[in-house]
N, C-alpha and C positions, 0 to 999 in steps of 0.2 A: 110351376108354370114353365113350359118348354120355350126356349128361345127359338123363334121362327127364323132368325137371321143366320143361324149356323148351318153350314153345309157339311154333309158327310164326305168322307174321302171319295166315295163313289160319285157323289154329285159334283165334286170339284173335278174329278177325272172326266166325267161325262161332259161338263161344261167346257173344260179345256179342250177336249177332243172336238166338240162342236165348233168352238172358235177356230181351232186349227183347220178343220175341214172347210169352214166358210171362207177363211182367208185364202187357202189354197185355191178353192173354186173361184173366188173373186179376183185372183191374179191370173189364173189360166183362162177363164172364160172370155175376158176381153181380148186376149191374144188370139184366141180362135176366131172371134168376130173380126178383128183387124185383119188377120190373115185371109179369111174368107172374102172380105171386102177387097183386098188387094188382088187376090186370085180371080175374083169375078169381074174385076175392072171397075167396081163402084168406089174404090178408094178406102183409105184407112179410117174414114169418118163413120164407118158402120158401128164402131164402139159408141160414138156420141149419139147415134140414132137409136141403137137397141139397148143401151144402158146395161150391159151385161154384168158389170160389177155390182149393181144394186140387187140383182136377183139373189145371190147367196147371202148377202147381208140381211135382206128382208126375211128370207126363209129361216136363217139362223135366229133372228129375233122372234119370229112367230113360233118356232119349235122349241127354243131353249131359253127364252126369256130376255129381259132387258140388259143384263150385264153382258151376255154373249152377243146380243145385237149391237150394243154400243162398242164393245171391244172389236168385233169384226168390222164395224164401220170405221173405226179409227185406224186399225192396223192394216187393213187391206190396201188402201191407196198408198200408204207409206211403203209397204213391202213391194207393191207393184212399181212404184216410182224407183225404188232402190234397185230392182231387177231390170226393168225395161225402160225406165225414163218416162213412163206414162202413169198417170196423167202428167201433162206438162207442169213444170214447177210453178208457173203462174196460176194454174188452176188447182194445184194440190191442196191448199188450205180450204178452199171453197168446197171441193169435193169431199174432203175429209169431214168437214162440218156437216155437209148434207147427208153423207152416208151414216155418220154417227147418229144424227137425229132420226133418220129412217129406222136404223137398227134398234135404237132405244125405244121409239114409239111402237114399233112392231112388237118388241118384247113386252112392253107395258100392256099391250092389247092381246098377248098370246093366250091368256086364260079368260078373256072377256066373253061375254054373251053376245057381243056384236058380231053379226055375220062376217065371214072372212073378207069378202070383197070390199065392203065399206071400211073395215079395219085397214085393209091394204091401201085404200085411197087416203085414209087419214095419215098413215105412216108416210106415204109418198109425199103428201102435201106438207107434212111437218118438215121433212128433209128439204123440200124445195123452198119453203118459207125461210128456213135457216140460211140456205144458200143466198137467197135474195137479200136478206138482212145483212149478211156478211159482205156482199158486194156493195150494197148501199153504204155501209160503214167504211169500206175500203175506198170508195170513190169520194164520199163527202168528208170524212174525217182525215184520212191519210192521203188524200189527193192522188189516189192510184190512177195511173194512166194506162196500165196494162189490162185492166178489166173495166168494162163499162156497164152501166145499168141496163142498157139495151142488149148487152150480151146475155142477160138472164132470160129475156124473151126469146132470143134466138136459140139458146140452149133448150128451152122448154119446147119450142116448135120443132126443133130438130129431134128431140127425144120422144115425140109422140108415138112413133112405132114401138119404142121400148116400153113405154107406159102400157100400151095395149098388149104387148107381149107378156108383161108382168101380170096383167089382169087375167090372161089366159093360162099362163104356166104356174104361177105361184100357188093359186088355190089347188090345182091338180097335184102339185108336189106335196103340199101340206096335207091334203086329204089322203094321199097315198101313204105318206110316212105315218101319219096318225092312225090310219086304218091298219097298217102293218103292225104298229106297236100294240094296238088294241087286240088284234088277233094273237099276237105273241103272249099277251097277258092272259088271255082266255085259255091258252094251252097249259099254263102252269097249274 
């Protein structure tokens, strides 16, 4: 009986590369959105509105599986904070948990028979629920005064354009990449 949990060297390299690319994109994309917001005069909050860090993490999960999605979700905000100071330190644990949950759930659904848009909504919801739970715990158990429960509603409302952007972009990216890989396999 073959052990289904072992990965070949090629699989490890592919998953490592996918994680690396997702992290790089999740660090660069928010910078582009923040810069565009500053240049356009709408301010640096465009990152909070368009949620650009979530896009590469979700795509990584859907394309490469739960381990890659989880790792991209954990590593991306930490690297971004280390390089740019964003997200703000007070938000870092909440965003890390949210992104890790989104990436993991997207990865768990990557081979599912569920259509992509409902899978995306499930992954987004899982991440948001984890964030809300973390905020509730921080406020109620640790008496955190830096984050409030009301801030989760504000973050959700502010992020609606990003959620809609994800609904439009992520299925297109996934179908394009999966279509390209299917075409490549047919040539062999």
